[in-house]
ZAFIFI-274336 format. One record per atom (N, C-alpha, C): residue in three letters; x, y, z. Coordinates in steps of 0.02 Angstrom, whole numbers, plus 32768, in hexadecimal, padded with zeros to 4 digits. Layout:
N
ALAXYZ ...
***
This chain:
370
MET51093E0584FE MET51143DFE8546 MET515F3E018553 LYS51703E258587 LYS51B73E2C8595 LYS51D33DED85B3 GLU52103DE185A3 GLU52313DA385B7 GLU52363D9E8603 GLU523D3DD88625 GLU52453DD5866E GLU52053DC08691 ASN51C93DC5866E ASN518A3DB2868D ASN517B3D678687 ILE51A23D42865E ILE51973CF98656 ILE51B93CD4868F ILE51903CAB86B2 ILE51AC3C8586EB ILE51C63C4386D1 LYS52043C3986D8 LYS52233BFC86C1 LYS522D3BCC86FB PRO52183B8C86F3 PRO52233B5C872A PRO526E3B518733 ASN52813B4A8772 ASN52C73B3C877F ASN52D33AF18778 ASN53103ADE877B ASN53233A988772 ASN53053A6B87A8 LYS52FF3A8487E4 LYS52E43A5C881C LYS529B3A498810 GLU52743A7A87F8 GLU522D3A6D87EB GLU52253A3B87B2 VAL52503A3F8780 VAL524D3A108748 VAL525B39C98760 VAL528D39C3878A VAL529F398187A4 VAL5266396387CD ILE5249398D87FA ILE521239758824 ILE51D6396187F9 GLY51C6398887C8 GLY518E3978879C GLY519939378776 THR51D7392F875F THR51E838F28739 THR51E238B58766 ILE51FC38BB87A2 ILE51F9388287D1 ILE51B0387187E1 ALA518738A587EC ALA5140389A87FB ALA511D387687C2 ALA512D388D8785 ALA510F386D874B ALA512338248745 VAL516338168755 VAL517B37D18752 VAL515737A68786 PHE515037C287C3 PHE512D379D87F8 PHE50E4378F87E6 ILE50C437C287C9 ILE507E37B887B4 ILE50793783877E ALA50A63786874E ALA50A637548719 ALA50B4370E8734 LEU50E4370C8763 LEU50F436CB8783 LEU50B936B087AB GLY509736DE87CE GLY505C36CA87F6 GLY502536AF87C9 LEU501936D18791 LEU4FE636B98762 LEU4FF936768745 LEU503A366C8737 LEU5051362D871D LEU504735F5874F LEU505B3603878E LEU505235D087C3 LEU500835C187CE TYR4FDE35F587CB TYR4F9635EA87D3 TYR4F7C35BD879C ALA4F9135CC875E ALA4F7B35A48726 ALA4F92355B872C LEU4FCE35528749 LEU4FE9350F8750 LEU4FC834E78788 TYR4FBD350887C1 TYR4FA934E487FD TYR4F5E34EA880F GLU4F3A351A87F3 GLU4EF435238804 GLU4EC934E687F1 PRO4ED234CA87B6 PRO4EAB348D87A6 PRO4EB7345487D8 GLN4EF7344D87ED GLN4F06341A881F GLN4EE634298861 ARG4EE7346B8874 ARG4EC7347E88B3 ARG4E7C347188B1 ILE4E5C34818879 ILE4E1434748871 ILE4E06342A8874 ASP4E3034038852 ASP4E2833BA8852 ASP4E2E339D8899 ASN4E6033B688BE ASN4E6A339F8904 ASN4E2E33B2892F ALA4E1533EF8925 ALA4DDC3407894C ALA4D9E33DD893C GLN4D9533CB88FC GLN4D5C33A288E9 GLN4D61335C8907 LYS4D9E33418906 LYS4DA932FF8924 LYS4D9C3300896F GLU4DB233368990 GLU4DA6333C89D8 GLU4D5C334289E7 GLN4D38336989BE GLN4CF0337089C8 GLN4CCC332E89BC LEU4CE133098988 LEU4CC332C8897A LEU4CCF329889B4 SER4D0C329A89CF SER4D1C326F8A08 SER4CEF327E8A44 MET4CE432C08A51 MET4CB932D48A88 MET4C7032BF8A7B ASP4C5A32C88A3C ASP4C1632B48A2B ASP4C0C32698A32 LEU4C3E32428A1D LEU4C3931FA8A21 LEU4C3731E38A6A ARG4C5E32038A94 ARG4C5E31F18ADB ARG4C1931FF8AF9 ASP4BFD323A8AEB ASP4BBA324A8B04 ASP4B86321B8AE7 ALA4B8E32098AA6 ALA4B5E31DD8A86 ALA4B6031978AA5 MET4B9B31808AB9 MET4BA0313F8ADA MET4B78313D8B1B VAL4B7B31748B40 VAL4B5531788B7F VAL4B0A31798B70 THR4AF631A18B3F THR4AAF31A38B2B THR4A98315F8B13 PHE4AC2313E8AEB PHE4AB230FB8AD2 PHE4AAA30CA8B0C ALA4AD830CD8B3C ALA4AD730A08B76 ALA4A9630A88B9E LYS4A7F30E58BA5 LYS4A4430F38BCE LYS4A0230E58BAA ASN4A0330E78B68 ASN49C330E58B43 ASN49BC30AD8B10 CYS49F330918AF8 CYS49F030668ABD CYS4A06301E8AC7 THR4A2C30118AFD THR4A4B2FCE8B04 THR4A182F978B0E LEU49E02FA78B2D LEU49AE2F748B3B LEU49972F508AFB CYS49902F778AC5 CYS49792F5A8A86 CYS49B32F488A57 HIS49E72F718A57 HIS4A1C2F6A8A25 HIS4A5D2F4D8A40 GLY4A602F3C8A81 GLY4A9B2F1C8A9B GLY4AD22F4D8AAF MET4B032F328AD5 MET4B3A2F5C8AEE MET4B662F778AB6 ALA4B6E2F508A81 ALA4B9A2F638A4A ALA4B732F6A8A09 GLY4B332F7B8A0F GLY4B0A2F8489D3 GLY4AFD2F4589AC GLU4B032F0B89CF GLU4AFD2ECB89AC GLU4AB52EB589A2 GLY4A852ED889C2 GLY4A3F2EC589BE GLY4A2E2E8F89F1 ILE49F12E938A0C ILE49D92E618A3C ILE49962E478A25 GLY498F2E068A23 GLY494F2DE88A0F GLY493D2DFF89C9 SER49002E1889C1 SER48E92E2E897F SER48FD2E75896F ASN49202E96899D ASN49352EDB8991 ASN49762EDB8968 PRO49792F038933 PRO49B12EFE8903 PRO49F32F18891E PRO4A2B2EFF8902 PRO4A6D2F198915 PRO4A792F5D88F6 LEU4AA42F858917 LEU4AB72FC688FD LEU4AFF2FC788E4 ASN4B262F9588F7 ASN4B6D2F9388E6 ASN4B782F7088A3 THR4B552F888870 THR4B592F68882E THR4B782F9987FC PRO4B9C2F7E87CA PRO4BB82FAA8795 PRO4B822FD38771 ALA4B472FB58769 ALA4B112FD98746 ALA4AFD3019876A LEU4AF7301587AC LEU4AE5305187D3 LEU4B1F308287D6 ARG4B5B306987D8 ARG4B96309587D9 ARG4B9830C1879A GLU4B8330A48764 GLU4B8530C78724 GLU4B4230E88712 SER4B1230E4873E SER4AD030FE872F SER4ACE314A8734 ASP4A983166871B ASP4A8F31AE871A ASP4A7F31C9875F SER4AA131FE8774 SER4A96321A87B7 SER4A4E323187C1 SER4A31324F878E SER49ED32698796 SER49BB323087A1 ALA49C731F68781 ALA499A31BD878A ALA49A031A287D1 LEU49DD319E87EB LEU49E731878830 LEU49C731B88861 THR49D131F88855 THR49B4322B8881 THR496832258883 LYS4949321B8849 LYS490032158845 LYS48E831D8886B THR490B31A08863 THR48F731628885 THR48FA316988D1 ILE4932318688E9 ILE4939318E8932 ILE490731C0894C SER48FE31F68928 SER48D2322C893E SER488932168941 ARG487231F6890C ARG482A31E88904 ARG4817319F8912 GLY484831728917 GLY483A312C8922 GLY4825310A88E1 LEU481430CA88E6 LEU47FE30A388AC LEU47B9308588BA PHE478A3094888F PHE4745307D8898 PHE474130318897 LYS4718301688C4 LYS470C2FCE88CB LYS474B2FA788DD THR47782FC88901 THR47B22FA5891D THR47B92FBB8966 ALA47EA2F9F8989 ALA47F62FB289CE ALA481E2FF289D4 MET48313011899B MET485A304D899A MET482F308B89A6 PRO483530AB89E2 PRO480C30E589F0 PRO482C312589D5 ALA4808315C89D9 ALA4823319E89C7 ALA484C31B88A02 TRP488931D089F4 TRP48B631E88A2A TRP48BC32348A2B SER48A5325689F7 SER48AB329E89F5 SER487A32BF8A26 LYS489032F48A46 LYS486433198A74 LYS482733338A4F GLU483033468A10 GLU47F8335F89E9 GLU47C2332B89DE ASP47D732EB89E1 ASP47A732B489D7 ASP479732908A18 GLY47A532B28A50 GLY479432958A91 GLY47CB326C8AB1 GLY4806326A8A92 GLY483D32448AAE GLY4868326D8ADE PRO489E324F8AF9 PRO48C732718B2B PRO490532928B10 LEU4916328A8ACF LEU495632A08AB6 LEU495132E18A8D SER4984330B8A94 SER498833498A6C SER49A233388A26 ASP499B336789F9 ASP49B5335E89B5 ASP4A00335389B6 TYR4A22337789E3 TYR4A6B336F89E8 TYR4A7E332989FF GLN4A5A330E8A30 GLN4A6832CA8A47 GLN4A5B32968A10 ILE4A2632A189EB ILE4A17327389B3 ILE4A4E3276897F GLY4A6732B38972 GLY4A9F32BA8943 GLY4ADC3295895B GLN4AE93297899C GLN4B22327289B8 GLN4B19322789AF LEU4ADC320E89B8 LEU4ACF31C789AE LEU4ADA31B38965 VAL4AC631DE8938 VAL4AD231D188F1 VAL4B1D31CB88E3 ARG4B4431F88901 ARG4B8D31F588F8 ARG4BAA31B68917 LEU4B8C31A0894F LEU4BA33161896E LEU4B983126893E ILE4B5D31248920 ILE4B4D30ED88F2 ILE4B7C30EE88B5 ARG4B8D3129889E ARG4BB5312E8860 ARG4C00312C886D PHE4C16314688A7 PHE4C5F314C88B1 PHE4C78312D88F2 GLY4C4B3114891C GLY4C5F30FE895E GLY4C8430BB8960 ASP4CA430AF8999 ASP4CC5307089A7 ASP4C97304889D6 TRP4C7A301289BC TRP4C482FEE89E3 TRP4C662FC88A1E GLN4CA42FB38A19 GLN4CC32F928A52 GLN4CD02FC38A8B GLU4CE230018A79 GLU4CEA30358AAB GLU4CA630468ACA THR4C7230468AA0 THR4C2E30528AB9 THR4C1B301D8AEB LYS4C2A2FDF8ADC LYS4C1B2FA78B09 LYS4C3D2FB28B4D GLN4C7B2FCA8B4B GLN4CA02FD68B8A GLN4C7F300E8BB2 VAL4C6930438B8F VAL4C47307B8BB1 VAL4C0730638BD2 VAL4BE0303A8BAE VAL4BA2301E8BCA VAL4BB02FF78C0A ALA4BE42FCD8C07 ALA4BF62FA58C42 ALA4C0D2FD18C7B GLU4C3430058C6C GLU4C4D30328CA1 GLU4C1330568CC4 LEU4BDF30658C9E LEU4BA430888CBA LEU4B7530588CDE GLY4B8430178CDB GLY4B592FE68CFC GLY4B152FDE8CDA LEU4B142FE78C98 LEU4AD42FE58C74 LEU4AD12FAA8C43 THR4AF52F758C53 THR4AF32F398C29 THR4AAB2F208C25 PRO4A902F178BE8 PRO4A4A2F038BE2 PRO4A3E2EBB8BF5 LEU4A022EAD8C0A LEU49EE2E688C18 LEU49D52E4A8BD7 THR49F52E148BC1 THR49E32DF68B81 THR49AB2DC48B8A PRO49862DB58B55 PRO49512D838B59 PRO496C2D408B71 PHE49412D198B8F PHE49552CD98BAC PHE49572CA28B78 ALA49882C768B7E ALA49912C408B4E ALA49982BFE8B74 ALA49872BC88B51 ALA498F2B858B6D ALA49C62B608B48 VAL49E12B2C8B66 VAL4A162B058B48 VAL49FA2AC08B36 VAL4A012AAE8AF6 VAL49E92A6D8ADF VAL4A202A398AE7 ASP4A0F29FE8AFF ASP4A3F29C88B08 ASP4A5E29B78AC3 PRO4AA129B88ABE PRO4AC229A88A7E PRO4AAE29648A62 LYS4A9E29358A8E LYS4A8928F28A76 LYS4A4828F68A4E ILE4A1B29228A63 ILE49DC292B8A3F ILE49E9294989FB ILE4A17297989F8 ILE4A29299789B8 ILE4A4429638988 GLU4A6E293889A1 GLU4A8B29038977 GLU4A5428D3895F GLU4A2528C3898B GLU49ED28988977 GLU49C428B7893F LEU49B828F78946 LEU4990291A8913 LEU49B4291B88D0 LYS49F5292588D1 LYS4A1B29288893 LYS4A1928E7886C ARG4A0D28B0888E ARG4A0A286F886C ARG49C828648847 LEU4996288F8855 LEU4956288A8832 LEU495C28A687EC GLU492D289687C2 GLU492B28B3877F GLU491C28FE8785 GLY494729278768 GLY493F296F8770 GLY494F298787B6 GLY4972295D87DC GLY497E296A8823 GLY49AD29A48831 ASP49DA29B48803 ASP4A0829EC880E ASP49E12A2E8817 VAL49B02A3787EB VAL49872A7587F0 VAL495C2A73882E LEU49412A3A883F LEU49172A33887B LEU49412A4188BA ALA497E2A2788BC ALA49AA2A3288F5 ALA49BB2A7C88FC LYS49C62A9D88C4 LYS49D42AE588C6 LYS49972B0B88E1 GLY495B2AF688CD GLY491F2B1788E6 GLY49172B0E8931 VAL49252AD3894B VAL49202AC68993 VAL49522AF289B8 THR498F2AF7899F THR49C22B2089C0 THR49AE2B6A89C0 LEU49952B828987 LEU49802BC88983 LEU49452BD689B2 PHE49162BA889B5 PHE48DC2BB189E1 PHE48F42BB68A2A ALA49222B8A8A3D ALA493C2B8B8A82 ALA49602BCB8A92 GLU49802BE98A60 GLU49A62C268A6B GLU497A2C648A6B LYS49462C658A42 LYS49232CA48A36 LYS48D82CA48A47 CYS48BA2C698A4E CYS48712C678A51 CYS48552C478A91 VAL487E2C1F8AB3 VAL48632BF58AE9 VAL48472C1C8B24 ALA48642C578B32 ALA484D2C7D8B6C ALA48032C908B67 CYS47EC2C9D8B2A CYS47A62CB08B20 CYS477A2C738B0E HIS47922C498AE0 HIS47692C128AC6 HIS47702BD28AEE GLY479C2BD18B20 GLY479E2B9A8B4F GLY47C52B5D8B39 ALA47CF2B308B6B ALA47F22AF18B5E ALA47CE2ACA8B27 ASP47F62AB18AF8 ASP47DB2A8A8AC0 ASP47A72AB08A98 GLY47A72AF38A9F GLY47782B1B8A78 GLY47302B128A8B LEU47232AFE8ACA LEU46DF2AEF8AE0 LEU46B92B2B8AFA GLY46D92B678AF6 GLY46B62BA48B09 GLY46BF2BB68B52 THR46B52BF68B61 THR46B72C108BA6 THR46812C458BAB ALA467F2C668BE5 ALA46502C9E8BED ALA46622CD88BC0 LEU46A02CD88BA6 LEU46B72D0F8B7C LEU46A62D068B32 ALA46A82CC78B1C ALA46A12CBB8AD4 ALA46822C778AC8 PRO46602C6E8A8F PRO463D2C2F8A82 PRO466C2BF68A71 ALA46522BBA8A73 ALA46782B7F8A60 ALA46862B7F8A15 LEU46C22B6B8A03 LEU46D32B6189BD LEU46D62B1789AC ASN46DF2AEF89E0 ASN46DE2AA689D8 ASN46962A8E89DE ASP46702A9B89A9 ASP46282A9089AB ASP46112A7A8965 PRO45EA2A448961 PRO45D32A2E891F PRO45B02A6588F7 LYS458B2A918919 LYS45682AC788F5 LYS45992AF788D5 VAL45D12B0388F8 VAL46042B3088DC VAL46272B0E88A1 ARG46332ACD88A7 ARG46552AA88871 ARG462B2AA88831 GLU45E92AAF8838 GLU45BE2AAF87FD GLU45BD2AF287D9 LYS45D82B2587F8 LYS45D72B6787D9 LYS46062B69879C PRO45F52B908769 PRO46212B97872F PRO46652BB38743 VAL46982B9E8720 VAL46DC2BB5872E VAL46E12C01872A ASP46BE2C1E86F8 ASP46C12C6786EF ASP46A62C8C872C ASP46712C71874B ASP46542C918786 ASP46852C8E87C1 ILE46A42C5587CB ILE46D52C4D8801 ILE47102C7C87F6 LYS47272C7E87B8 LYS47612CA887A8 LYS47512CF287B2 ARG47142D06879F ARG47012D4C87A7 ARG47022D6187F1 THR46E82D37881D THR46E72D468864 THR472E2D478880 LEU47572D17886B LEU479C2D148883 LEU47C42D52886F LEU47BD2D678832 LEU47E62D9E8819 LEU47CA2DE38829 LEU47882DE9882B LEU47692E2B8835 LEU474D2E36887A GLY47462DFF88A1 GLY472D2E0688E5 GLY46E22E0B88E9 LYS46CA2E178927 LYS46822E1D8932 LYS46772E578962 PRO465A2E8E894A PRO46512ECA8973 PRO462A2EBB89B4 GLY463E2EDE89E9 GLY461C2ED78A29 GLY46312E9B8A51 THR46642E788A3B THR467D2E3D8A60 THR46C92E438A66 LEU46E72E128A8A LEU472F2E118A8E LEU47502DFB8A4D MET47272DE58A1E MET47422DCB89DF MET47552E0489B0 ALA47952E1689B1 ALA47AE2E498983 ALA47C42E288942 GLY47CE2E50890E GLY47E52E3588CF GLY482F2E2488D0 TRP48412DEB88B3 TRP48862DD488B3 TRP48A62DDB886E GLU48872E018842 GLU489E2E0687FD GLU48E62E1E87F8 ASN48F82E4E8823 ASN493B2E6C881F ASN496F2E468849 ILE495A2E118869 ILE49882DEC8895 ILE49992DA88878 LEU49672D858862 LEU49722D408849 LEU49862D408800 SER49B52D1587EF SER49C42D0A87A9 SER498C2CDF878B SER498A2CDB8749 SER49572CB2872A SER495F2C69873E GLU499D2C538747 GLU49AB2C0F875C GLU49902C0287A2 GLN49992C3387CF GLN49812C2B8813 GLN49352C2C8817 SER49152C5987F2 SER48CC2C5B87F3 SER48AF2C1B87D6 ASP48CE2C0187A2 ASP48B72BC18785 ASP48BD2B8887B7 ALA48F32B8987E0 ALA48FD2B548812 ALA48C72B578847 LEU48B52B94885E LEU48802B9B8890 LEU483C2B868874 ILE48302B988836 ILE47F02B848817 ILE47EE2B38880F ARG48252B1987FD ARG48282ACF87F8 ARG48182AB0883C LEU48342ACC8872 LEU48272AB388B5 LEU47DC2AB788C5 ILE47BD2AF088B7 ILE47772AF988C6 ILE474B2AC8889F LYS475D2ABE8860 LYS47352A918835 LYS47402A478845 GLU477B2A368862 GLU478B29F0886D GLU479B29E188B6 TRP477B2A0688E4 TRP478B29FF892A TRP477B29B98944 ASP474C29988925 ASP473A2955893C ASP477229228931 ARG47A72936890D ARG47E029098904 ARG48152914893A VAL480E29498962 VAL483F29598996 VAL482C293789D7 PRO485A291289F7 PRO484A28EF8A35 PRO4833291F8A6C ALA4802290A8A93 ALA47EB29338ACB ALA4823293E8AFC GLY482629798B19 GLY485A29898B49 GLY489B29A18B2A SER489B29AE8AE9 SER48D829C48AC7 SER48ED2A0A8ADB ILE48BB2A368AE5 ILE48CB2A7C8AF5 ILE48B02A8D8B3A PRO48DA2A918B6C PRO48C32AA18BAF PRO48B52AEC8BB7 ILE488F2AFE8BE9 ILE48842B448BF9 ILE48C12B5F8C1D PRO48D72B9B8C0E PRO49112BB78C33 PRO48FE2BC38C7B GLN49242BA78CA8 GLN49152BAD8CEF GLN49432BE08D11 SER49252C138D2D SER494C2C438D54 SER49202C5D8D8C PRO490C2C308DBB PRO48E12C468DF2 PRO49032C7A8E1D ILE48DC2CAA8E34 ILE48F62CE08E5E ILE48FC2CC68EA6 VAL49382CCE8EC3 VAL49412CBB8F09 VAL49292CF68F34 VAL48F12CEB8F57 VAL48D12D228F7B VAL48EA2D258FC3 THR49042D5F8FD6 THR49172D6C901C THR48EA2DA39038 LYS48EC2DAD9079 LYS48C32DE29097 LYS48D52E26907B GLU49172E319071 GLU492D2E719056 GLU49142E7B900F LEU491A2E468FE5 LEU49042E4C8FA0 LEU48B82E568F9C LEU48932E348FC7 LEU484B2E3B8FC8 LEU48362E818FDB ALA48582E9E900E ALA48482EE29023 ALA48582F148FEC LYS48902F098FCB LYS48A32F368F94 LYS48712F318F5B GLY485D2EF38F4A GLY482D2EE98F15 GLY47EA2F0A8F24 GLU47D42F068F62 GLU47942F258F76 GLU47972F708F6C LYS47CF2F908F7E LYS47D52FD88F76 LYS47D82FEB8F2C LEU47FD2FC58F05 LEU48022FD48EBE LEU47C02FCA8E9B TYR479C2F958EAD TYR475A2F898E8F TYR472B2FC38E9F ALA472A2FD88EDE ALA46FE300F8EF3 ALA470E304F8ECD ALA474E305C8EC2 ALA4763309A8EA2 ALA475A30998E57 ASN4760305F8E37 ASN4763305D8DEE ASN472C30368DCC CYS470D30078DF0 CYS46DF2FD88DD0 CYS46962FDF8DE6 SER468D2FF58E24 SER464A2FF48E41 SER461A30248E1F GLN463630598E00 GLN460B308A8DDF GLN45E2306A8DA8 CYS45FE30398D87 CYS45DB30178D50 CYS45BD2FD48D66 HIS45E52FAB8D87 HIS45CE2F688D99 HIS45A82F658DDB GLY45A32F9F8DFE GLY45802FA18E3D GLY45AD2F8E8E77 PRO459F2FA78EB3 PRO45CA2F998EED PRO45CF2F508EFF ASP459B2F298EEE ASP459C2EE18EFE ASP45A22EB68EBF GLY45B72ED58E87 GLY45C32EB08E4A GLY45842E978E27 GLN454B2EB88E33 GLN450C2EA08E15 GLN44FE2EBC8DD0 GLY452B2EE88DB8 GLY45232F028D74 GLY44EC2F358D6D ARG44E22F4B8D2E ARG44AE2F7D8D20 ARG44892F6B8CE0 GLY44742F2D8CDB GLY444C2F198CA1 GLY44772EFB8C6A ARG445D2EFC8C2D ARG447D2EDB8BF5 ARG44C02EF88BE3 ARG44C52F3B8BE5 ARG45032F5C8BCF ARG453C2F4F8BFF ILE452E2F498C3F ILE45622F3E8C71 ILE454E2F038C9C PRO45682EC88C8D PRO45512E8A8CAC PRO45652E838CF5 SER45432E558D15 SER45522E448D5A SER45912E198D5E LEU45BA2E268D8F LEU45F52DFD8D9D LEU45E82DCE8DD7 ASN45BE2DE48E05 ASN45B02DBE8E41 ASN45712D938E36 VAL457A2D608E0D VAL45442D318DFF VAL45632CED8DF3 LYS45422CB98E0B LYS455F2C768E0C LYS45772C5F8DC7 GLY454C2C688D94 GLY455D2C4F8D52 GLY459C2C6E8D36 PHE45A42CB08D3D PHE45DE2CD28D23 PHE461E2CBC8D46 LEU461C2CBA8D89 LEU46582CAA8DAF LEU466C2C618DA7 THR463C2C358D9D THR464B2BEE8D93 THR466C2BE18D50 LYS46542C058D1C LYS466C2BF98CD9 LYS46AA2C228CC7 THR46BA2C558CEE THR46F12C828CDD THR472A2C798D0E ASN47622C5E8CF7 ASN479B2C538D24 ASN47C32C948D2E ASP47F52C908D5A ASP481B2CCC8D6B ASP48402CE88D2F ALA485A2CBC8D05 ALA487F2CD38CCA ALA48512CFB8C9C ALA48142CE48C94 ALA47E42D088C69 ALA47D12D4B8C87 LEU47C52D4D8CC8 LEU47B62D8C8CEA LEU47EF2DBE8CE2 GLU482B2DA58CEC GLU48662DD08CE5 GLU486C2DEC8C9E GLN485E2DC28C6E GLN48632DD88C29 GLN482D2E0C8C18 ILE47F12E038C30 ILE47BB2E348C24 ILE47CF2E788C3F ILE47E72E798C7D ILE47FA2EB88C9C ILE48352ED78C79 THR48652EAE8C66 THR48A22EC68C46 THR48952EE28C01 LEU48712EBD8BD8 LEU48692ECF8B91 LEU48282EF18B81 GLY47F62EEF8BAE GLY47B62F0C8BA0 GLY478E2EE48B6D VAL47552EFE8B5A VAL472A2EDE8B28 VAL471C2F118AF2 PRO47392F098AB5 PRO47302F3B8A80 PRO46E72F4A8A72 GLU46D92F8A8A64 GLU46972FA28A50 GLU46612F948A84 THR46762F948AC4 THR46472F918AFD THR465F2FC58B2F PRO46382FD28B65 PRO465030028B97 PRO468C2FEA8BBF MET46A12FAB8BB6 MET46D82F8F8BDD MET471B2FA48BC1 PRO473F2FD28BE2 PRO47812FE78BC8 PRO47B82FB88BDE ALA47F22FC18BC1 ALA482E2F9B8BD5 ALA484F2FBF8C0F TRP485F2F998C44 TRP487E2FB68C7E TRP48C82FA38C85 GLY48E12F7C8C55 GLY49272F678C59 GLY49592F9F8C53 ASP49442FD88C36 ASP497230118C31 ASP496930428C6B ARG493C30328C99 ARG4930305F8CD2 ARG493C303D8D14 MET49402FFC8D15 MET494B2FD68D53 MET49842FA58D4A THR49A62F958D80 THR49DA2F638D7E THR49BA2F1D8D7E LYS49E22EEB8D6F LYS49CA2EA68D70 LYS49B12E948DB6 GLU49D62EAB8DE9 GLU49C12E9C8E2E GLU497E2EBB8E3E GLU49732EF98E28 GLU49332F1B8E36 GLU48F92EF78E14 ILE49042EE48DD5 ILE48CF2EC08DB0 ILE48C02E7D8DD2 GLN48F42E5A8DE7 GLN48EA2E1A8E07 GLN48C72E228E4B SER48D32E5A8E6D SER48B02E658EAC SER48652E6E8EA1 ILE48532E8F8E69 ILE480C2E978E58 ILE47EE2E538E47 VAL48142E2A8E21 VAL47FC2DE78E11 VAL47F12DBF8E51 GLY48202DC48E7F GLY48192DA08EBF GLY47DC2DB68EE6 PHE47CF2DF88EE5 PHE47942E128F08 PHE47532DF98EE8 ILE47512DFC8EA5 ILE47152DE38E81 ILE470B2D998E8F ARG47422D738E8E ARG473E2D2A8E9B ARG47242D1C8EE2 SER47312D498F11 SER471A2D3D8F56 SER46CE2D3C8F5C TRP46AB2D558F28 TRP46612D548F29 TRP46452D0E8F1A GLU466D2CE48EF9 GLU46532CA68EDE GLU462E2C7A8F10 PRO46482C6F8F4D PRO46252C428F7B PRO45DE2C578F8C THR45D12C998F8B THR458E2CB28F9E THR456A2CD38F64 ALA45842CCB8F27 ALA45662CEC8EED ALA451F2CD48EE1 PRO44F02D018ED2 PRO44AB2CED8EC5 PRO44A42CCC8E81 GLU446F2CA58E79 GLU44622C868E38 GLU444C2CB98E05 MET44272CEC8E1B MET440E2D208DEE MET44272D638E07 ALA44392D8F8DD8 ALA44502DD18DEA ALA44162E008DF5 GLU44212E338E1D GLU43F02E698E28 GLU44122EAA8E14 PRO44112EBC8DD3 PRO44372EF68DBB PRO44242F368DDF VAL44572F618DE7 VAL444D2FA38E05 VAL44292FCE8DD3 ARG43F92FF58DEA ARG43D430218DBD ARG43FC30608DAF GLY43F2307B8D73 GLY441530B88D61 GLY445730AA8D41 GLY447230DD8D1F GLY44B230D58CFC GLY44ED30E18D28 PRO452930D78D0F PRO456630E38D35 PRO4569312C8D4B ARG458831378D85 ARG458A317A8DA1 ARG45C931A18D8D GLY45EE31888D5F GLY462A31AD8D4B GLY4648318E8D0D ARG468031AA8CF7 ARG46A031918CBC ARG46D831628CD0 GLY46EE313B8CA0 GLY4726310D8CAE GLY471130C68CA3 GLY46D130B78CAB GLY46B830758C99 GLY46C730408CCC PRO46B530038CBB PRO46BD2FCA8CE7 PRO47062FB68CED PRO47162F848D18 PRO475C2F738D23 PRO477B2F548CE6 
***
């Protein structure tokens, strides 16, 4: 080939090419240096967004059972524990999606009849593993979704001191305190029972074997308000409650009062309660509160209204009754709305019949009783 046919690059082209190569190399170097940081920042930003969305989902769906900061309410377990933080994501996802058999934990996945998408459930899992529970508590409060907690009574400190002076009194005093904090709303003052739950301060109950009492306390009783307390009570606490049940005859009468929180009924509250009852409760309990047979009991009957105080009614509506058609309304209604329904139901008491006349036929819609 002749020399004149060979195209030689001039100095300008060489310089431009060299500069371009340097810039490309520099760009690749900067990419290698900063891309991992960019990805890390993007992941952190996405996690922050997911956690914020999860807090809102948690506030709307989970606080009633698990508390504002995942601390657990009543027999419902806490979520803000190191064990759950370190638990397997797939196990948490399965539990939230499908629920837990023979517990109050329902299935939340849309595939299993729940209201949440897989993505929302994944966000809740990230909240449990990586979230800030105090920030979650603040979000719940900002949304006005603070849950209504179970009702508790206060025991006179003098009675506690008297009990402690008895033989084995320290454990008995602890049992009385625990009962007043966690059990009195259903089992009544001094454990004498209510329309919600049977008496525990009963010679027949004291005669039962310790293992039988412990089994009911820890595992619950399906179809009643009695949920299992196995994941809530320490062994020391469960032993104290069992000691109280077995030795209740040693506790002075009047030691544990019923929590009193009567609803102050006004014309406005009564009117509001009537509308809410008609919209949410009458489909199951009937327009006049006469119920629909065994599955859905009458509310407008003398015996029920006489034995069930306002605090108990409020708790039933707020927390529901596990494994029955009665759902929890505390995550769908405000405290004021629930109390207005209680006030409306209470207004039936003066004219309530001795015997109910249940409405024939099943409920006309979904959503259940109040």
